[in-house]
Structure formats: C-alpha cells, structure tokens
C-alpha positions as CSV (number, residue, x, y, z in Angstrom):
1,X,80.2,99.4,117.8
2,X,80.8,99.7,114.1
3,X,84.4,98.6,113.3
4,X,86.9,100.5,110.6
5,X,89.3,98.4,108.7
6,X,92.4,100.2,108.6
7,X,94.2,100.9,105.9
8,X,98.0,99.0,106.1
9,X,100.2,102.0,105.2
10,X,98.1,104.5,107.5
11,X,95.6,107.1,106.4
12,X,97.1,109.5,103.7
13,X,95.4,113.2,104.1
14,X,95.9,115.9,102.2
15,X,98.2,118.7,103.5
16,X,95.6,121.3,102.8
17,X,92.0,120.2,103.7
18,X,92.7,117.1,105.5
19,X,90.7,114.9,102.5
20,X,91.6,111.6,100.9
21,X,94.1,111.8,98.3
22,X,94.8,109.0,96.0
23,X,98.3,107.9,94.7
24,X,98.8,109.1,91.1
25,X,102.0,108.2,89.8
26,X,105.6,108.7,89.7
27,X,106.4,112.2,88.0
28,X,109.3,111.9,85.8
29,X,111.1,115.6,86.2
30,X,113.5,114.8,83.4
31,X,112.1,117.3,80.9
32,X,111.0,119.7,83.9
33,X,113.7,119.6,86.4
34,X,111.7,122.1,88.8
35,X,109.5,119.7,89.5
36,X,109.5,117.3,92.0
37,X,110.0,113.9,91.3
38,X,108.6,111.0,92.9
39,X,105.3,110.0,93.9
40,X,102.5,112.3,93.5
41,X,99.0,112.2,95.1
42,X,95.7,113.9,94.0
43,X,93.4,115.0,96.6
44,X,89.5,114.2,96.0
45,X,88.2,117.1,97.6
46,X,90.0,120.2,96.8
47,X,92.4,119.1,93.6
48,X,95.8,119.4,95.3
49,X,98.4,117.5,93.5
50,X,101.7,117.0,94.7
51,X,104.0,114.4,96.4
52,X,103.6,115.8,100.2
53,X,101.2,114.2,102.3
54,X,100.5,113.5,105.9
55,X,100.2,110.0,107.1
56,X,98.6,109.4,110.6
57,X,97.8,105.7,112.0
58,X,94.7,106.8,113.6
59,X,91.3,107.5,112.0
60,X,90.2,109.5,115.3
61,X,94.0,111.8,114.4
62,X,92.8,112.1,111.0
63,X,89.5,113.7,112.2
64,X,91.2,115.9,114.5
65,X,93.7,117.0,111.6
66,X,90.9,117.8,109.3
67,X,89.2,119.8,111.8
68,X,92.2,122.0,112.5
69,X,92.9,122.4,108.8
70,X,89.1,123.5,108.1
71,X,89.6,125.8,111.1
72,X,93.1,127.8,110.0
73,X,92.5,127.8,105.9
74,X,91.0,130.9,105.4
75,X,92.5,132.6,102.8
76,X,94.8,129.9,101.8
77,X,94.5,128.3,98.0
78,X,95.5,125.0,97.2
79,X,98.6,125.0,95.1
80,X,97.8,123.6,91.3
81,X,100.6,122.7,89.1
82,X,101.3,125.6,86.6
83,X,103.7,125.1,83.4
84,X,106.9,127.5,84.0
85,X,107.1,130.3,82.0
86,X,110.4,129.5,80.2
87,X,108.7,126.0,78.9
88,X,105.6,127.5,77.7
89,X,107.2,128.6,74.4
90,X,108.1,124.9,73.8
91,X,104.8,123.5,74.2
92,X,103.6,126.2,71.4
93,X,106.4,125.4,69.0
94,X,105.6,121.9,69.3
95,X,101.7,122.3,68.6
96,X,102.2,124.0,65.8
97,X,104.4,121.8,64.6
98,X,102.0,119.1,64.7
99,X,99.2,121.2,63.4
100,X,101.4,121.8,60.3
101,X,102.0,117.8,59.9
102,X,97.9,117.4,60.3
103,X,97.5,119.8,57.5
104,X,100.4,118.5,55.0
105,X,99.3,114.8,55.4
106,X,95.8,116.3,54.3
107,X,97.1,118.3,51.6
108,X,99.0,114.9,50.3
109,X,95.7,113.0,50.5
110,X,93.6,115.4,48.9
111,X,95.2,114.5,45.4
112,X,94.8,110.7,45.9
113,X,91.0,111.2,46.8
114,X,90.5,113.2,43.7
115,X,92.3,110.3,41.4
116,X,90.4,107.6,43.4
117,X,86.9,108.7,41.9
C-alpha cells in the first residue's frame, strides 16, 4: 500500500473544479476597494483566482468533492478577474502618460546623439 504524506494544513482545492490551488499572495484592495483583500489563490487547472477555497483533511474527501464538482458543473463558468469599468479610464490615461514620457525622452536624446557624431 502506497502511503501519501498529508499536508500540514490539509488539502486546498478549487471551489469550481476541485483542482489543486496554490497560494498567490495577498491583494491590497487599496486602489480597487471592490476587490477582496486578503489571501489569494490560483487554481492550476481551471484558472480560478480568488480568496475563497475549500480545505479538507482527507484525500478521499478531496477526490469525492472533485468528482461531485465535475458532475454538477455543467454550464458554470469559472470567474475571472475583470477590471471595473470605472477604473478603465484611469489605466488608459496612465498608459498615455507613460507613452508621452517615453516619447519626450527620445526627443531629448535625438539632438544629443546628432551632436555626438
């Protein structure tokens, strides 16, 4: 009989597909208050990103939950992060400003390059 080593804090599984999730860090939530702050996880199989996961102590329970999720998941889409519409304009402005700064640096450098020749 092959023995499996049980993780210290149990098995962490995705609430959508039952796959393995891994710790992805802590989200700040300061710029985007609608985003959940706290620990974030990413599913290796379906791409779920979020702070809600399921933890079980027994590997057999994890397998049962995974099978049930597969059976009952017809038509359910895995949620994905989408930037709120009220913040899209901010990032567009930020991008334009960064491009303008880059172009101004190039314009300043061109006369120096010509003088150097």
